N, C-alpha and C positions, 0 to 999 in steps of 0.2 A: 529576709538577711537582715543581720542588726548593724549599727553604725554606735562603736563607743569609743569614747575617748580616752586618748595616755596619760596617765594623771603622774604627780608627782611618784618618783621612786619607778616610774614605768607601769605603773598597777594600772588594771582597767577592770570595771564592776562586770560579769557575764551578768544578759537582762535576766529579768526575773523566769519569763515566760521558758527559756531555754534550761534555764537550773531545773525547773519544772519537769522537762521533758526528761531532760540527765538525771533525776532524782540527785542534784548537784548539795549538799550541804558546806556548812563551815568545818573545814578540816581535812573534806575530802583532796586529794591530789589528781591533779591532770598534767600528762604529758603534753609537750611542748615542742612543736617536730618543722621542717620545711621539706615542701614537698613542689617543687619549681618555684614559682612566685609565689607561691600561698603558706602563711603562717598557720598552721591545723594545733587545734586545742584538745584533744581525748581525755576522757573523763579516764580515771584508772583508778582500780577497787585494790586496794594491799589488803595481802592476807597474813593474819599473824599466824608464823612458825608451828605455831601446836595448831593449828584449823588447814594446814597446808595440804596433809593427806585426804582429804575432804573433796578437793581439785582434782585429783590424780586421775591420769585416766581406767586405772582398775576398782577405784573407789565409784566415778561415775556409771559404770558399765554396771557393778551392781547395784547399785542407785535405781538403775533403769529397769534391771532384771526385778527388783523388788516392788516397786510402782506398775508394772506389770503384772505380776502376781497378784498386787492387791485387786488391780481394775479387774482381773477374770476373779476373784473371789477364791483363789487358791488360799490363802490364808487362814489358818483355826484363829478362834478365839471371838470376841476379846474372853480376857478367863476373870473368874472371878477372885483368883488368889496364883502367888508364885507357881506353889506346886502341880496346879495344873498347868500353868504353861510352860514347866518344865517337862511333865510326862506328856505333851503336844510334842516340845521339839527331840524328845528323843524317839519317838514315832516318827518323825519326819525324815525319808529318804534323803540323802546327798546327793 
């Protein structure tokens, strides 16, 4: 637990050890909420709309599948050039 002082404009400083634990940097966002009689500050990572697809359930399932295939050595390659990679892709059953 850390004790911090409310300063001018009701600002507080998040202690360095907590910033490190939560990997907070200048410009990050935090969510402030009330739970009972407790003020809760929670880090929030904002995703740019152009990257939102990556965090969908479907995309993450495919990422997990690819990671599993890599771990099990099911992928061909590395390839010396693009034509060799394309030939391997065409041979891969779907």
